[in-house]
N, C-alpha and C positions, 0 to 999 in steps of 0.2 A: 709267427706273426700275431700280434695282439689283435683282439677282436674289434671289429668296427662294423657299423651298419651297412655301409656302402663303400666299395673300393673301386675307384676309377683308375683304369690303366689308359693313359692318354697317348697310346701309340708307340711304335718302334719297340715293342716288347720282344719280338724275335727279329734279329737283324738279317733279313733275307739277302740284302745286298752283299753282306760279308760272307754268308754261306755259299753264295754263287761263286765267290772267288776261291773258296776252299772250305771244306767241312771242318768245323771246330765246335765241338759240343761236349764240354766236360760235365762231370757229375753235378757241379754247382748249378748249371742251367736247369737240370732236372729238379734239383732241390727247390729252386725258386718257383717253378711251375707247380710243384707239389704243394708248396705252402699256399699258393693262391687258390688251388682247387680245394685244399683242406679248409680254407676259410669259407669257401662257398658251401661246403658240406655242413659247416657249423652255423650257417644262417646268414653269412655276409652276402649281399648282392654285389656281384662283380660286373662292372660295366667296362667293356673293352672297346676303345675307340681307335681304329687302325690309323697308323701314320704312313709316311712315305717308305719306310724300310720294310713294313709289313702290309703294303697296300693291297696285296692280293686278297686279304681278308675282307676288303670292302665289298667283294662279290658274295659274301656269306653272311650278310646282316640277318640278325634274328636271335632267338633265345636257344641256348644250349645248356640245359640244366640250370645251374646257378649263374652261368656266364651269359651275359647279353652283349652281342656285338652290335654296335650302333655307329652311325656316321658322326653323330654329335648328340649331346644330351643337354637338358636343362636341369640344373640342380638347385633345389630350394634349401637354403641354410636354416639352421635352427632358429635364427632370429628373423626369418621371413624374407631374406634377399634371394633374388633369382640370378643364377650364374650360368652363362653359356659355357659348355665344356667341349673343347675341340682339341685336335692335335696341333694344327697350325700350318701344316705344309700346303694347305689349300691356298694360302696367301703368299707363298714363296715363289716368286717369278722364276728363279733359277731352277727349282725343282719341277715346276710345271712346264716351262718353255725350253729349258736347256738341260735335259736330264743327263746328257753325257758330261756336262760340266759339273753337275751335282755329284755324279759318280766319281769323277776325278778328284773333287774336293773331299769326298768321303774317304778315298784311298789315302790322301795326305793326312787327313785327320786320324785315320786308323794307325798310321805310322807313328804319329806323335803320341797317341795313347799307349802304344807298345813301348815307346821309349820311356814312358813314365815309370815302368817297372824297374829297369836297371838303375835309372836315375834315383829313385826313391830307396832302392837297396843301398846305394852309396850314401845317401843322406841319413839313413838309419844308422849306418856304421859311424857316421860323424855325430850322431846324437841329435839330428835335426828331424823335424816333423814332415808330414806328407806335403808335397808341393806338386801341382799339376803343370807340366810343360805345355800341354795342349791348351789348357785354359789361359795360361800366361801369354801364349802366342796370339790367341784370339783377342785378349784385352789390349795387346800392344799394337794391333793393326787398326789404323784409323777407319778403313773401309768396313771392317767388321763391326766397329762401334756404330757407324752410320747405319749399317744393315740392321743391327739389333733395334735401334730406335725406329727405323722405318717399319720393321716387322711389328713391333709393339703397337705403333700407331695404326697399322692396317688391321690388326686383330681387334682393337677397340672400335674402329669404324664398322667392322663386320658385326660386332656385338650390338651396336646401336640400331642395326636393322631389325633385330628381334624385338618382340613385344615385351615391354616391362622388364628390361634386363638391368641389373645393378652392377654386374661385373663379368669378367671372362676368365676362364681357366684354360691353360694350354701348356704345351711342352715345345718340342721341335728344335729350338735353337740352343738347348743345353745351357741356358742362362737363368738360374733361379732368381725369382724376384717377386716382391709384392709392392705395388705402388699405385698411386692414384694417377690416372690419365684422363684429363678433362673431368667428367662427372662419374666415371666408372672406375672400379678397382680392377687392376690387371694382376693376375696371378700366373706365374710360370713355375712349374714344378721342377724344372731343371732336368736332371737325369740321375741314375744310380751308378753310372760308370765313371764319369768324370767329376761331377759336382757332388755326388753322393747325397742327393737331396730329394725331398718329398714334401707335399702339403698335407696338413692334418686339420680338420675342423673339429673343434671341441664342442661340448654339450651346450654351450651358450651361443654358438654360432661364430665365435672367433676362429679365424684361420691362421695357422702358424706354419712358417717355413722351417722345416727340419733339415739340417745339414750334418750328416753323421761323420764319424771318423773313418779313416781308411780300414781300420781293423774291424769295424762293426757293420760294414755296408751290406753284408749278406743276411743279417739277422732280420731285417724288415720289421722290427718292433716299433710300429708306428703309433699304436694307441689311438685315442680319440674316437669320435663318432663316425667321421667320414675321412677317407684317405685318398690321396691322388699320387700316383706314381707315373713316371715316364721312363721309357727304356733307354736304348742306346742313344 
């Protein structure tokens, strides 16, 4: 992992929902955690904001060495803008009010993610690039598009309740994006499982959305002054 001053992990870093259905923890998972902890030892401030898949960590807010577990954060960019940093599940009516439905949807989403592997093995044999079945399914469903728009609008409305906020950074819906909504800038880091994406702030305050290739998604070579990652 390239050095950065601050690393925000905006939730779902550990997929507890999936672990409850069956233990799956390959060495690559340890590698990612070790890279994050190593960055902390080298001076990077790591801010961990729990999401819905690792919500149990919300009961352990506080500082743990170089890692600070927070419900939300305010980040000030190099060019003086104030950004609200959250996971986003707080604004998801399905997650908050119908958790059984959220878990059911998560099972279906996990099946689609697993189908990505054999599908892309065949595509590589045919000389084709990586293609996400799960992402395509989401894009093709009208209700999913409406949900994404409603979620983004709700996140911006929440950010406006904070004092002197210029934008909001979140994850949760696995849809990487940077765009203006009303008079605020909305940043979504996506995820590193499906979208292979992250946000990076450069030394001049400009924030870039990175989308990596399928072959490089474990390297976490983000660079920049600040970095934002979202998990599953």
